[in-house]
C-alpha positions, 0 to 999 in steps of 0.5 A: 524831099519830093512828093508825087502828087496831082492838083486834084487828088484829095489824098495828095491834098492832105499831104500838101496841106500838112506840108504847108501847115508845118512849113516843110519845103517839098518839091512837087512832082505832078503825076498823072495816075493814068501815065505813071513813070515806068519805075513808079511801082518800085516806089509805090506798089499800090500805083497811087498818089501821093508818094513821098521821097525823103532821102533814102526813105520812100512812103506811100498812102496819105495818112502814113505820110501825114503821120511821118510828117507830124513826127518831124518836129516842125513847129506849126506854121499855120494860123489858129487853131494850130494843126494837131501834132499827132494823128490821134490822142492816146486817150481816143486812139481807136475812136479817132482811127475809126474816123480816119478809116471811115473817111478814107473809105468814103473817098474810095467809094466816091472815087469809084463812082466818079471814075466809072461815071466818066466811063459811062457807067451809072449806079442804076446800071450797077449793083456795086455802084448802088452799094457804094452810094448806100455806103457813102450815105451811111458813112456821112450820117455816121460822121455827122454824129461824131463831129462837134461844132468845134470839130473832132478835137476842141482847140486844134485843127485835128487830122480828122478835121483835115481829112473830112474837110478835104473829103467833103470839098472833093465831093463838092468838086467832083459831085459823085453824090449830093451831101449838102442840104441832107440834114447834116449841119455839122458836116456843113459847118466843119467845111465852112470853118476850115475852107478859107484856111490858107493851107486849104486855099493854097491847095484847091483843085483845078477845074 
């Protein structure tokens, strides 16, 4: 098994954390999205990372890969609470998929802000970026109402917990907008609950 990834991609980090949690061996192929291998589009037409190669099977998009890895049947290798064994609970499937979709949109908007800021484009210069900021604030407020002191699913390290913790830590790392100290104590508590988990420590971004 091989994984196209980078040290600083939050999308790839989700997959790297799940691999660590399940104790699955996987060879990382460090990849710069600005200098992709010539034939990369044949593996991943979205031209993003991560991309997983498992024998003759090729998978891309982080949550698709996570779902695949959860189905491999490996026993969780991480500390308590254990990693959830499914993306969602059947009894809460729609609600939990909405949470995952919202977190991915939050990350997508944050990445747009970060990348364009490196090109010298600021929100005050762009109506599109101002909408991205408003969207992110609305998403953070909505997620604050959904998470509990025990995370999204009591008794397990849920995939929603995983996705949101990594997204919020990425916001801390790249700082496309301030989210702490904004009246979202449950989001702050979630990050503090999981940031020292071994799989998170082992996959920290590189400054």
